[in-house]
N, C-alpha and C positions, 0 to 999 in steps of 0.2 A: 278601613279608610281607603278611598279611591286614590290611586296615584296617576299622575299625568306624565307622559314621557317628555323628556327634554327635546326642545327644537333648537337647532343651530341656525342662526341667521348670519350669513356671510356679508362682510363689509361691502363688496362690490355689488351684491344684489340690493342691499339697502340703499346705497348711493344712487345706483342707476334707476331704481324704481322711483325715487323722489325727483330726480332730475327729469325723467321721462314724464312724470306727472305735471311738473311745472311747464314743460313744453306743451303738453296736452291742453292744460287749462288756459294757456295763453291764446289759443285759437279756437277752442271748442267751448261754447256756452253749454251749461247743463241743459238737457232737453226740456226739463220742467220749466225752466225760465223762458225758453223760446216759446213753448206752448202758451204760457201765461201771458207773455207780451203780445203774442199773436191774437189771443182772445181779446185783450185790451184794445189792440189796434182795430179789430173789427167793430168793437162797440163805440170807439171814440167818435165824438161829434165835433170836437174842436179841430178845425183844419190845420192849425199850426202844430198842435200836439200830435195829430195823426201823421203829419209829414215827418216829424221828428222820430216817431216810433218806426215808421217805414224805413228811414235811414238806418236806424239801429239794427233792424231785422235784416236788411240787405247787407249791411256791413258784416253782420254775424255770419251770414252764409258765405260771403267772400272770404272771410278769415278761415272758415272751416275748409273751404276748397283750396285756398292758397297757403295755408299753414303759416299765417302771419298774425301778429297780435291784434286782439279785439280793440284794445285801447293802447295809446302810446305810453300811458302810465301803467307799466307792467307790474306795479305793486310792490309793497313790502310783504315778504313771504312769512306766513304763519303756518306752523306745523303742529298738529295735535297727535301725540303718540300714546296709545294704550299698549304698554309693554307687558306681555304675559309673564307671570312669575316663574314659569318653567321655560323661559327663553334663555339661551346662552349665545354668546357672541363669538364669532371668528373674525376678529377685527383688531387692528393696531391703533385705531382712532377711538375717541370717545363718541358717544351718540351725537352730541352737539357738533363735534368736528365733522362727523359723517354727513349730517344734515347740511352744514355750510359748504362742504365739498360738493354736494349735490346742487345747491343753489349756484355756486360758481360754474359748474359744468353746464347747467341749464341756461344761465343768462349769457354765457359766452359761446353758445352753440353757433357754429358758422352758418348753418342753413337757416336759422331763425334767431338771430341775435335779439336779445331782449334788453330793454333800457335799464341802465344802472342808475337807480334813484336814491340809494341809501348813502347818507353822509355820517361820518364819524365826528366826534367832538361837537355834539349838537348845540351846546351852549357857547361854542367858540368859533373855530375856523370853518366848521361844517364842510369838511373835505370829503368828496365822493370816494367811496371805497372801491369803485371801479367794476365790481362784479355782483352788486346787490346783496352782498353779505354784510352783516350776519342776519340770519332769520330770527324770528321770534318763536320760541319753542316751548310747548307745554307738554310735559310728560306725566303719565300716571302709571303706577304698577298695579296690574289687575290679574285676576286668576286666569289660567290658561297657558297655552304654549304657542301663541301667535302674537303678531303685532298689528294692531289696527291703526291705520294712518289716515289722517285728513290733511290734505295740502291745499292751502288757499293763498291767493295773491290779492291784496287789498290796496286799491288806489288811494292816493293822498286826498283827493277831492271828497270822497265819502268818509274816509277815516277822520278827516279834520272836523267833521260834523258830529262826532261822537259827543254825547252829553251825559252828565251824571248829576244826581241830586240825592239828598237824604230828606225824604218827606217825613212829616209827622205821621204817626201810625194811623191817624184818622183821615189823612189826606187821600184824595182820589188820584190814582195813577193815570187814568185816561185824561183827566183834566190837565195834569202836568204835561203829558205828551202833546195834547192839543194846543197848549200855550207855548210849547217849545218848538214845534215843527215850523211855524212860519218864520221864526228867527233863524232857522238853519239855511234859509234861502234855497237855491237850486244847484249849489255847487256840488251836491252829492249825486247829481245826474239822475233824477227820477225819470221814469218809474223804476222803483227798486223794492227792496225788502227792508223792514224794520226789525232789528233784533233787540229784544228787551230783556234785561235781567232784573229780577225783583228779589230782594232779601240778601241774606248773608252779611258780608261786610262790603266796604267800598270796592276792594279789588275783586271780590267774588262776584259782585253784581256786574262789573265790567266784563269779566271773563265769561259769565253766562250769556251776556248780550252777544258777544262775539261767537260763542258756540252755537247760539240759536240760529245764527245766519247760515250755518252749515246744513240745516235741515231742508228737506224738499218742500217745494211750494205746494200747499194743499188747502188753501183757504176756501176754495170753491166746494171741495168735498165737505169741509166743516159746515159751510152754509147749508148744504143739502141735508146733512144728518142732524145738525143742531148741536149745541154745546152740552157737555155733561159735567163741567166743573167751572170754577171761577176763572181759571186761566183761559179756558176756551171762550168763555163769555167776554173776557177782556180783549182777546184777539179780535173777535167779531166787532166789538164796540169800537175799538181803536181803528180797525180797518175801514169801517163805514164812516167814522167821523173825520179821519184824515183825508179820505177821498172827497168828502163833502167840502173840504177847504178850497177845492178848485185849483190847486197849485198846478197840477198836470205835468205832462212830460216836459222836461227841461225848464220847468217853471213858467211855461208859456200860457197856462190856463187850460184846463180840460177835466175829463171825468176820472182819470186814473193817475194817482200820485204814488200809491203803493200797490204792489202785486200781492203782498202777503205781510202779515205781522206774526212774528215768532216770539214766544215768551218762555223763558226758563225761570223757575223760582227756587228758593232755598230758605230753610228756617233762618230767622234773624233775631236780633235782640228785641226784647219787648218795647224798648224805647225808640226803636229805629224802623225805618222803611227805606233802605237804599234802593235806588232805581237808576239803572243805566240804559241808555239807548244808543245803538250804533246802526246807521243805515248801510245797506249794500247798494251799490250803484247799478247802472245798466250794463256795466262790465262785471257782472257776477261771475266769480271764478273760484271753484273748489271741486275737489274730487276725493272719494273715499275708497280705500282698498286695504287688503290684508296681505301680510307676508307670513308664510307658514313653513319656511325652510326649504321649500322645493325649488326655489329660484326667484328671479325678479318678478314683479307684478306684471301681468299682461293686461294692458289697458285697451279695451276694445273701442275703436272709433265709433261715434254715433253715425247713424245713417243720414245721408243728406235729405232723405224723405222727412226727417224730423223738422226741417226748416220749411216754412210756408213758401209757396211759389208766388212771391210778389216782387214787384220791381219799383224802383224810385226814379222819378224824373221831375225836373223843375216844372212848376205850374205855368200856365199861359201868361200869367200876370208878372212873372219874374223878369226883372230888368238886368240887362247885361251891362257891366261896368268895366271901363278900361282904367286900371289903376295908374297907368303911366301918363295919363293925360287928365286925370280927375281934378276938379277945382273945388275950392271952398264953396262957391255958389251952388255947384251941383249937389253936394251932400246936404245942403240946407233944404232941398226939395224932398228928401226922404222922410218917411213917417214910420213910427213903430209898427212892426209887423210886415213891412215891405220885404219881399224876398229878392235877393240879388245873386248874380253869378259874376264872381270877380275874375278878371284876367289881367295879367301884367305882373309887376314885381312888388313884393312887400318884404318888410324886415321882420325878424322875430326877436323876442326877448321876454324873459320871465323875471322872477324876484331878484336873483343875483345880479343880472344885467342892470336892472333899474337902480338897484342900490349903488352900483359902481358909477353909473352915469350921473346920478344926482350928486354923489361925492365929488366927481370931477367938476361938475358945474358950480357947486358951492365953493370949491377951492379955486375957481377961476382958471381951470385947466381945460385944454381942448379935448374933444372926443377923439378916440383912436382914428388914425388916418383911414379915410374911406367910409367912415360911418356918418351918414347924414340923414336925419329924419325929416328934413324940411319937405312939406307937401306930401308926405308918405303915410302909409298905414303900418302899424305894428301888430303882429300876431303873437298872442301869448301862447307859446307852445314849446315843449321840449321833445323833439322827435326821437323815434327809435332809429338806430343806425340802419342804413340801407343794406340789402343783400342782393346778390345777382345784378339784375339790370335796373333796380329801383333808383330813382333820383333821391329818394328819402324813404325811410320806413314810415309806419303808421304815425300820423301827425295830427291828432285831434287837439282841441283847445284845452287850456288849463283854466282854473277858476280865476276869474278876473278881479274879484274883490281883493285879492292879495296885492294887487297893483294900485289900489285906490289911493293910498297915501303918497304915491309918486305922480299921480295923474296931473295935478295942477302944474307942477314944475316941468313935466315933460311937454305939456301943451304950451306953456308960457315961454319956455327957453329953448326948445329944439325945433319948433315949427311943425311938430307932428300934427297930422291932419285927422287921423282916426285910429281906432283900436278894434281888435277882433279877439274874442275870448269865449268863455262859456259862463252861463249863469248871470245873475243880476249885478248891478253896480250899487254901491252904497251912496248915501247922501253927499259925502265929500266928493266923490268922483262925478256924480251927476251934476253937482253945482259947477265943477270945473268944465265939464262938457258943455253945459249951457253957457257959461261965461265966454268960452272961446269958440262957440258955435262949431264944436267938433261933433263926432258921432261914435257910437259904440255898436258893433255888430257881433252876432254870435254864430258860431258853428255848433253842430250837434256833438255834445259829449257822448262818447260811446260809439262813434262812427269814424274812428281814427283811420282805418284802412281805406274806407270810402273817400274820406277827405284827401288822403295822401295821393290818390289816383289823379287828383287835379293838380298836383305839384309836378311840374315838368323838369325843373332843375333846382339845385340847391348848392350854395357855397357858403363857407364860413367867412363872415366879414370882420368880426372882432371878438375878443375874449375867447379864443379857441380853447384855452386851458379849462374853461368851465364845462367842457363836454357838451352834454345835451342842452345845457343852459346857455351856450354861446349864442351870439347874434348870427343868424343865417340870413341870406337873401334867397327867398323862394321866388321862382317864376311860376305862376299858376295859370291854369286855363279852366274857366267855368267852375270856380270854387263856390259851393253853395253856402250862403249866409243869410241871416235875417237881421233887420234893423231892430236893435233892442232899446237903445236910447237915442233919440233924435237930437238935432241941434238946439231944440227948444227945451230939452231936459225931460221930455216925456218918456217913461219907461214901460215897455210891454210887460215886464215882470211885476209891475204894479197893476196895470190896467187889465191884463189877461186873467190872472187869478181872481181879481175882484169881480169881473164879469161872470166867470164860470162858477164862482161861489154862489152868486145870485141865481144863476140858471139851473144849477144842479138840483135845487129843491123842487123844480118844476119838471124834471126829466125822470121818467120811470126807468130804473136801471134793472135790467134782467140779470139773473144769475148766469154766469158764463158756463 
């Protein structure tokens, strides 16, 4: 019988390796993602989608150079551990305690503070834990004397679009995916990756979908060599059909909605076909490494040559807008797809702020002193704390549909003029926008650091205790946005994909 020597893993090596990995993935995209997105950018024929992808690529390089987060939503941490049976620990903490210490250390690092997004008591007070703990941890005991570790950080916008069903055994998986994707909207910040789990039980299918997202992007290699089993056939079928929907980058309409489709499967009950689908967004963040007892992991930075040498600048048709003097009459001249550069002062607010404001209004109470939305724009954002000489950290938009149920009251009772977020608005919000002749603008999700460079100053105006969800006043200079819903209620997230779904059937698409 072959024996394997014991390996000792020290507590400090384990904690520092995971903490370093979380810092690393906050500002380095995986090179395979950058390559795939660059290829999609080169092929893209939709001007709006191509512009959005350019912003994501430029933002990615800026983050790699400046060591600041790709996205303001620095994610909920997920850690996969394959612990060798011949590993022993030199530690006073449990494995989960060590992982959570690493998360604390990474998210409170003074040189690159990451956003604390995790709330405890999720069905009650939803109080922020302050350091993004605890992580979601999946451990397996496997043969060997090493620890294989995957560290990932998943943003709420894409995680919220996870879907699950149990199909009949004879039902078609690709048909369910094609029927489900349009209802997910663009809040998951396409183009990204679809992870799909088929089989097992409900929880097994969801876990497989998440694990599938950790694999490298290789759909183009599969296209060239051809499928050899049903899973590979499904990958190609779903990849082609989802892209043919014309949803495109940021939901603006275009050739590329997904960069890859990854599938894991597992034996299941004869009466069942569980299927889970989880998308990864344009802020794809994960890294894989091994600890073998010789010390902490050594994470080699990617070469800046991995990033394409492209730049982003506003088009000649882009309008400059002064937020400090803008009028209701002016915004009624805007049309879906118009690109704008905003300068002046705007307010911020997300879910918690909207809930508090509406409760105050409904109870006949005044808003906090100094908080006045009359004639102003609100930006749906929860920024990262600033470091060094920053006015604010990365500050990209959050998914606007979460604010839909508050939109009518905000427009009717506060004098709010317009809104800025990411992705589409639902029928309820669009009707309110049309009724009040308001407007909804979008910034690019996945370009948070690029957007933050337009923010010249920031101060907390109200609800400071909410942390990143407090109301800030930002002063911006040439902040790039696109008109998504105009004052007549026309939405680019409806017209854009519809146009490109029709056009895609007439466009020959080359293998990248």
